[in-house]
C-alpha positions as CSV (number, residue, x, y, z in Angstrom):
1,X,-25.2,11.3,1.5
2,X,-24.6,8.0,2.9
3,X,-23.1,7.0,6.2
4,X,-19.7,6.1,4.9
5,X,-19.2,9.4,2.6
6,X,-20.9,11.1,6.3
7,X,-17.6,8.9,8.3
8,X,-15.4,9.8,6.1
9,X,-16.0,13.3,6.4
10,X,-16.2,13.5,9.3
11,X,-12.4,12.2,9.6
12,X,-11.5,14.4,7.3
13,X,-12.5,17.8,9.3
14,X,-15.2,18.6,6.2
15,X,-13.0,17.8,2.8
16,X,-14.6,15.0,0.6
17,X,-13.1,13.3,-1.9
18,X,-13.5,14.9,-5.9
19,X,-15.2,10.5,-6.4
20,X,-17.1,10.9,-3.5
21,X,-16.5,7.8,-0.8
22,X,-12.7,6.1,-0.8
23,X,-13.4,3.4,-3.5
24,X,-12.1,0.4,-0.5
25,X,-12.8,-0.8,2.7
26,X,-12.0,-3.3,5.5
27,X,-13.4,-4.8,7.8
28,X,-12.8,-3.3,10.9
29,X,-10.2,-5.4,12.4
30,X,-8.0,-4.4,10.0
31,X,-7.3,-0.7,12.0
32,X,-5.5,-2.9,14.8
33,X,-2.7,-3.3,12.1
34,X,-3.0,0.9,12.0
35,X,-3.4,1.5,15.7
36,X,0.2,2.1,16.1
37,X,1.2,5.1,13.7
38,X,-2.5,5.3,15.0
39,X,-1.8,6.5,18.5
40,X,2.2,7.6,17.5
41,X,1.1,9.8,15.0
42,X,-0.3,12.6,13.1
43,X,-2.0,12.2,10.6
44,X,0.0,13.2,7.9
45,X,3.0,12.0,9.4
46,X,1.6,7.8,9.7
47,X,1.1,8.5,6.5
48,X,4.5,9.5,5.4
49,X,5.7,6.8,8.1
50,X,3.0,4.2,6.6
51,X,4.6,5.5,2.3
52,X,7.9,4.7,4.2
53,X,7.6,1.1,5.3
54,X,5.8,0.8,1.9
55,X,8.8,1.5,0.1
56,X,10.7,-1.0,2.4
57,X,7.9,-4.0,2.0
58,X,8.7,-2.6,-1.8
59,X,12.8,-3.8,-1.5
60,X,12.3,-6.7,0.5
61,X,10.0,-8.1,-2.6
62,X,12.4,-7.1,-5.3
63,X,14.8,-9.3,-3.3
64,X,12.3,-11.7,-3.0
65,X,12.7,-12.4,-6.5
66,X,15.7,-11.7,-7.1
67,X,16.1,-14.5,-5.2
68,X,13.5,-16.6,-6.9
69,X,14.6,-15.6,-10.4
70,X,18.3,-16.3,-9.5
71,X,17.7,-20.0,-11.8
72,X,16.9,-17.3,-15.3
73,X,19.9,-15.5,-17.1
74,X,20.4,-11.6,-16.3
75,X,18.4,-10.8,-19.9
76,X,15.5,-12.3,-17.6
77,X,15.5,-11.0,-14.2
78,X,15.8,-8.0,-16.1
79,X,12.4,-7.8,-17.7
80,X,11.1,-9.0,-14.2
81,X,12.0,-6.2,-12.7
82,X,10.6,-3.7,-15.3
83,X,7.7,-5.8,-15.7
84,X,6.8,-5.1,-11.7
85,X,8.4,-1.1,-11.6
86,X,5.7,-0.3,-14.5
87,X,3.0,-2.3,-13.4
88,X,0.2,0.3,-12.8
89,X,-1.4,-1.4,-9.8
90,X,1.8,-0.8,-7.7
91,X,1.2,2.9,-8.2
92,X,-2.3,3.1,-6.9
93,X,-1.3,0.5,-3.7
94,X,1.7,3.4,-3.0
95,X,-0.9,6.0,-4.0
96,X,-3.8,4.9,-2.1
97,X,-1.5,3.3,1.0
98,X,-3.0,0.0,0.8
99,X,-2.2,-3.6,2.1
100,X,-1.5,-5.0,-1.5
101,X,2.2,-5.3,-1.4
102,X,2.6,-6.2,2.3
103,X,0.2,-9.0,1.0
104,X,2.3,-9.6,-2.1
105,X,5.2,-9.5,-0.5
106,X,4.3,-12.5,2.6
107,X,2.7,-14.5,-0.7
108,X,5.4,-14.2,-2.5
109,X,7.4,-15.6,0.2
């Protein structure tokens, strides 16, 4: 068992992921972003707070795309919205709780 797998098992209190370890790893300084969540909430509550934040980020991203596509006709704007909603990595972002959606919003801005 690798050091990463043992560390994750320790944090998860003996539980394991079906695939072994998490499929991604962040550098240690990325933990500073989540420090307020870790300090203020238990793990399950922090997950729901972060999920709510992701929903807000997603709404912000939708409004950015709406602003950027203002010159398009209505059918193209609807297609753009539908394409974003049907984008499979979007669901993985919500499932894994990654920072990807925030980065997409920042890059779009």
